[in-house]
Steps between C-alpha positions, in 0.01 A plus 500: 500500500539435133267297272584383152250479205507510118217757478367745739142656464429808717125569538193257533259679281367366174836564314696352772282186522543424127871602492582241800277232348659529148862505628433187712329323230798542293721334775646796671521492876281805570416694799196734520539780766204695606447714816169312575433142371133528597453765222638288212295560194278775670266689280574852619229654278198332349441138541497388138730338255499561117290711262557636148870439419564422857317158471735422192795568729375256763447224243842570356653464854316165528618379158854564635426295829426787722278508799249787455236317285490179724468720802204701380330186365525363852386824687279670254144589587376632179625459141414699191638544144499881420426618143326197390312705237828590333750290314699232661826714538300727731366241724633537855443243779459660839420344844409636846709346765451390853794710633605276787448183318723615211777564738459155653510328158809715409677395811415131456615504133831666607571250781464210259782629275841330537804731550285786632553640845268754664652732752354787696770760480522885465775580235713801572733532217640316191850366495702567195859447396705620197577230238706596197410871568123440524285478807358149563237423758613219751207504745336724769518581861190467716402676837711357775807461271458162351625453134325332219745426215376411159616507136179707391254709672144592396379828661120506508409758772157616380407822668727468797803706381463803732124468474294777646132459559251798482154520687412861420760720650617219732819332366677194643787289372385158374512245210144415549243572778639345817837421369834696529673661198841390369753774505849307501461353142422842332817642666692194389371530138596869488850431629549239215407785253142422420259794416185473716170674453158514663151367394174513680213242526198465729229268617129524581309473832373160610145477634305291736272305266227456771452878484435522122150510346541258207144567383624824356785338318525324147625148553780355300534124470782283384507292171332164485699291449789686625829492305819397693815705478752204518537257209543232757157565663225279330211674650396731786275386769328682788244784528571840352442808698334808338648858467291815478508810308406862612607843406627829648240794480518881446485532885821278531677707233406817686626374823828412337544841335429676826771304664770498244716733709530203753579255223872416492492468114377867471642666809850457394580236748544228244741596217552176321298351211227255542347238258302671223277211439417424868457856631368605847132603511625861570701492168201366307266770632745765393602345186163410371310796645219442258406162611223476749593155632773245504446125513600312835536119538433349844723197528493231785831457669426137572267205592547542868486881538250775472772747375415658155756683274374813320674464143507855355507707815875516563567809720733664740245749626490537883288241689217721590452589130519124407215434757294762326592408157415136532148575637416724207522188278172314432472183701772615744298769701556306815830331404776470765878532400712216614831631353545838354654579157842649471767594256848402507814630349817285448824490328552303171792453267434655152519195279732620229768387753410133447560256206229290331602209739408745786858502619620850588757658282699643783532191723549153355283227656245742633151462361190725546134398476172661580408842614859574554519528120219743478211281433171453669292194542527142652523357149756720362713447814459112488594491130825678573577302800485181305743630226732651768503180705563281198776715382670530839503109514618473145791744567591319813562178311647688200223425261356728225233752622132485425387792295135485387436699179194744447349249235521207746311645794352796689786433742746601218306819418503597873869453549598652157287804564666546844870466386460682166245775564526546883210629702366844600197345689442174660475253213183292440457237225231553243426301177569820308865467582532179313536537127461111461205465740306269261788253542530566880149373600446369856378171363823410317753612767592135551564437121713816504708458811498152655740342248736801577450452870572119470812564301630745764406267794212697637231264394476145621429191283128466620421843368690451181335159425152653572578767239619229248172307548306827440698574182423150374120551566505834320664338187246226509215747510653704207513173300133435595387843392675452157339162455140603504309754292210742550322677218755328287817640638735358784376582848823697584441734204122528603606601862694809354169662414433783747143390579588139578589407855660181633163410659349512151746266371492255795114494465553369139779254594443359859826305479689828560351518849738211606782750498561697825409873493874627541556311163186601307545862619859534373450321168189711442692816564794385285256426215289798522774749529756323262525794270564761777753266657675451176526871458650555838747209435616692197549808709683284751739359246607858393540592864713202573747600211556820705522306829776286342703805432722498815664806641842433657475563884828694489385743221572849577196690392662837565764440245230494223563859394238486211223431751310766693632563846164440652478155336854424604424579864176294514673200339788532729257504801274196396769308327262304273606145400356505148379753228146385592538601852662818402201588282269506790706746705303828541646783265698256273404583133537272188792732396676424824459132438625522141810674625556233761445215250755660268743542782460133604533373140820712453645368828418145368 
């Protein structure tokens, strides 16, 4: 059997979902192939979306028409904005999810998209042909021999590439607990000339909530009123569920130390690198030996389940040790484990082998998104998926690709970091990675990206019109602020004072309360931080001059004899598209850039 599509997306995790949805929104006939349609959008680790920097990614995905924000708004059971005491650039919306409800909403949204076909298939290998001396993907073969042909393929395999699960000394192949690993695609990629490497991640035990003593825990409630993720969600309704906080103890740490010889991370059983900023509890106890306790969050898995996830207790210790470990935690003395924690090792493709479009350098028409690129996290995966799916569809119809700059979005920071710097550990997004983070707030993601999405075709008329109406209201509020005076000065100037809040101003001028919160918040931030924003815009102008200095794709860096050999090798490997991108490559010095500019000028 042969099937014909424009775009093929392999993998039904968060990257694959957004990739398939984006490609179909752009008019491409798209097939999403996954080994189990019942696990579309499954949260393999903690049941939550967003957080500091991650929440910004989710709102950017939404501003470009993606699905993640609308799904968590519909399936969320607790909403909080983290870092409220800090400046607006540090605010990070986060929500606990009803795990099953999230999957149901995702499936419903996918099935409403025209041109999108869901298929339960296990892909065995990629199909490639040579065109003008370069390999080009033409589809994939699935188990049973059927062929799916396509002009572009997005590979978003998560942790399934030769996945290996570790429960103490016990090892078993798997892409996730209860699901088989994928071996054929790893072999296919290696045969095509890709370098593969291995990373490790892990997850925590899940508990029966009926066996927890909540009286010993600190309750953590959601915000009132809760802030929606999607710019299309007017307000959130429904009761929010609490989370709880507890801590490890010196006794738990001693138990872990006495069993390190049985821990795969320390016995030598696991050789690959895990995420530094989301380490196992064993790693935390060893790395921070002076700390007497570590914070744990108990997070409900859903409205219709007693299952509780222990955020902060990721472990691959043997099951008998996990049983003891949990019961040494205050409030969990009688707790019963429903699912045991485990570690997983998997293949990924070091991302210096991909372009800023997420197309691979080796095989034309093949795009990679998610953990296959060395990242960790649902949000990072979804952001890559949207860009990869969009570019696959744009390439299929011969249109210009979508490349998001660092100054436009955290999505741009994420992808640029991957393709320019590569990874030596699973990549996680932080606000500190964005040099223009004051411009990249979560509240203004629609202003930054929805016009771009509309221009490309990712955003529909309804969303774009909603943004235009908001911009009109913001302009009206700015005029209103300039028209009134307080203490003899215009209200907008008065608002710039550090001690003055929007609530103070609205109390003096009740007419301002007629504007919706999403309008007043953004105008207030724009006014209060105008000086800092102007400074970042000046930095941005200088950076954009470098960005405009293009490097010819055919340039032979090894021929630049005046440049250090190390610099020539790194530039040849990364193949930066601009001087700006070249400047961010690890080990490239200002002197190397000066030589490169002189060389390019001479060639001009």
